[in-house]
C-alpha positions as CSV (number, residue, x, y, z in Angstrom):
1,M,66.0,51.5,-36.7
2,I,66.0,52.4,-40.8
3,S,69.1,53.3,-41.9
4,P,69.2,55.3,-45.8
5,L,73.5,54.1,-45.4
6,K,74.7,52.3,-48.2
7,S,76.5,50.1,-45.3
8,A,75.0,51.5,-42.2
9,R,76.5,50.2,-38.9
10,C,75.1,49.3,-35.5
11,S,76.1,51.2,-32.5
12,K,78.1,47.9,-31.5
13,G,79.6,48.5,-34.5
14,K,77.9,45.3,-36.6
15,T,76.7,45.1,-40.3
16,M,72.9,46.3,-39.9
17,P,71.0,43.5,-41.7
18,E,70.1,44.7,-45.4
19,V,65.9,44.0,-45.9
20,N,64.4,44.7,-49.7
21,V,61.3,46.6,-49.9
22,Q,58.7,46.8,-52.6
23,I,56.7,50.3,-52.4
24,G,54.3,51.2,-55.3
25,G,56.3,49.1,-58.4
26,R,59.7,50.0,-56.8
27,E,62.0,48.6,-54.7
28,F,64.6,50.1,-51.9
29,M,67.2,48.7,-50.1
30,V,66.9,50.4,-45.9
31,H,68.9,49.0,-43.2
32,C,67.5,47.9,-39.9
33,E,68.6,47.6,-36.4
34,E,69.1,42.8,-36.3
35,G,65.8,41.1,-35.5
36,E,63.7,44.9,-36.4
37,E,62.8,43.3,-40.0
38,P,59.6,41.9,-39.9
39,H,58.6,45.3,-38.3
40,L,60.0,46.8,-41.2
41,Q,58.6,44.3,-43.4
42,A,54.7,45.4,-41.5
43,A,55.9,49.0,-41.7
44,A,56.6,49.0,-46.1
45,K,53.3,46.8,-47.0
46,L,51.4,50.3,-45.2
47,L,52.9,52.3,-47.1
48,D,52.6,50.2,-50.4
49,T,49.4,49.8,-50.0
50,E,48.9,54.0,-49.3
51,A,51.3,53.9,-52.6
52,A,49.1,51.8,-55.2
53,T,45.9,54.0,-53.6
54,L,47.8,56.8,-54.5
55,Q,48.7,55.7,-58.2
56,S,45.3,54.2,-58.1
57,Q,44.3,57.8,-58.1
58,I,46.3,59.7,-60.4
59,G,48.5,57.4,-62.0
60,R,52.3,56.7,-61.9
61,V,54.5,59.8,-60.1
62,P,57.6,60.8,-60.0
63,E,58.9,58.5,-56.5
64,S,60.2,61.5,-53.9
65,R,55.8,62.7,-54.8
66,M,54.7,58.8,-54.2
67,L,56.3,58.4,-51.3
68,L,55.5,61.7,-50.2
69,M,51.7,61.8,-50.4
70,A,51.8,58.3,-49.6
71,G,52.9,58.8,-46.4
72,L,50.4,61.6,-45.3
73,M,48.1,59.8,-46.6
74,L,49.8,58.0,-43.8
75,A,49.9,60.2,-41.1
76,D,46.7,61.1,-41.3
77,R,45.5,58.0,-40.6
78,F,47.6,57.8,-37.4
79,K,45.8,61.0,-36.5
80,E,42.8,59.5,-36.5
81,I,43.4,57.1,-34.6
82,D,45.5,58.9,-32.1
83,F,42.7,60.9,-31.7
84,T,39.7,57.8,-31.8
85,V,42.3,56.2,-29.0
86,R,42.4,59.4,-26.6
87,S,38.2,59.7,-27.0
88,A,37.8,56.6,-25.8
89,D,40.6,57.1,-22.9
90,E,38.7,59.5,-21.9
91,R,35.5,58.0,-22.2
92,I,37.6,55.6,-19.6
93,R,38.7,58.0,-17.3
94,S,35.1,59.2,-17.0
95,L,33.2,56.3,-16.0
96,E,35.7,54.9,-13.6
97,S,35.0,58.0,-12.3
98,Q,31.0,57.3,-12.0
99,L,31.6,53.5,-11.2
100,R,34.4,54.6,-8.0
101,A,30.8,57.7,-7.1
102,A,28.5,54.7,-7.1
103,E,30.8,52.3,-5.2
104,A,31.4,55.3,-3.0
105,R,27.3,55.3,-2.9
106,A,26.5,51.8,-2.9
107,A,29.1,51.3,0.6
108,S,27.4,54.5,1.8
109,L,23.9,53.2,1.4
110,A,24.6,49.1,2.3
111,A,26.5,50.3,5.8
112,S,22.8,52.8,6.5
113,A,20.8,50.5,6.1
114,P,20.4,48.4,9.0
115,K,19.6,52.3,10.9
116,A,17.5,53.2,8.1
117,F,15.0,49.9,8.7
118,P,13.9,49.0,12.2
119,Q,14.4,44.5,12.1
120,E,10.9,43.8,12.3
121,N,10.7,44.7,9.1
122,T,13.2,41.8,7.8
123,E,11.8,41.7,3.8
124,L,12.4,45.2,3.4
125,L,16.0,44.9,4.7
126,E,16.7,41.4,2.7
127,A,14.9,43.6,-0.7
128,Y,17.1,46.6,0.2
129,K,20.4,44.1,0.6
130,G,19.7,42.0,-2.5
131,A,20.0,45.7,-4.7
132,V,23.1,46.5,-2.7
133,A,24.3,43.7,-3.8
134,K,22.9,43.8,-7.6
135,L,24.1,47.0,-8.0
136,E,27.4,45.8,-6.6
137,E,27.5,43.4,-8.6
138,L,27.1,46.0,-12.0
139,A,30.0,47.6,-10.8
140,D,32.3,45.0,-11.3
141,Q,30.8,44.6,-14.7
142,L,31.5,47.8,-15.4
143,E,35.0,47.5,-14.0
144,A,35.8,44.5,-16.2
145,K,35.4,46.1,-19.4
């Protein structure tokens, strides 16, 4: 948790570590929970990258505007990534549903194979069993993805 307080204390009464970060060519001292320093540095680097992009496009701007715009640019990137992840999740659910239906159909066909093919036609029965096995193998491959 990032804290703007000068002498921040965590919930257990300990002083929180101070981390010096640079964003848009400006230095900021912030506090965070013990052990969160690398995460804070990484987050600050993302914000600094957006601030640098902003400064290269429109030049130096007041600190508050730079931070606002850089934050909005990051929020926009987050929104796009979130949409992509949600779309991928929906596609995965759809494919899983199709896979379950294919597996059920393959099992049904496999169960009816002995009735559909008389014993004297073992060549055809073996070819059918091979096709069912291939379908199950493909279903397993899809499931692994």
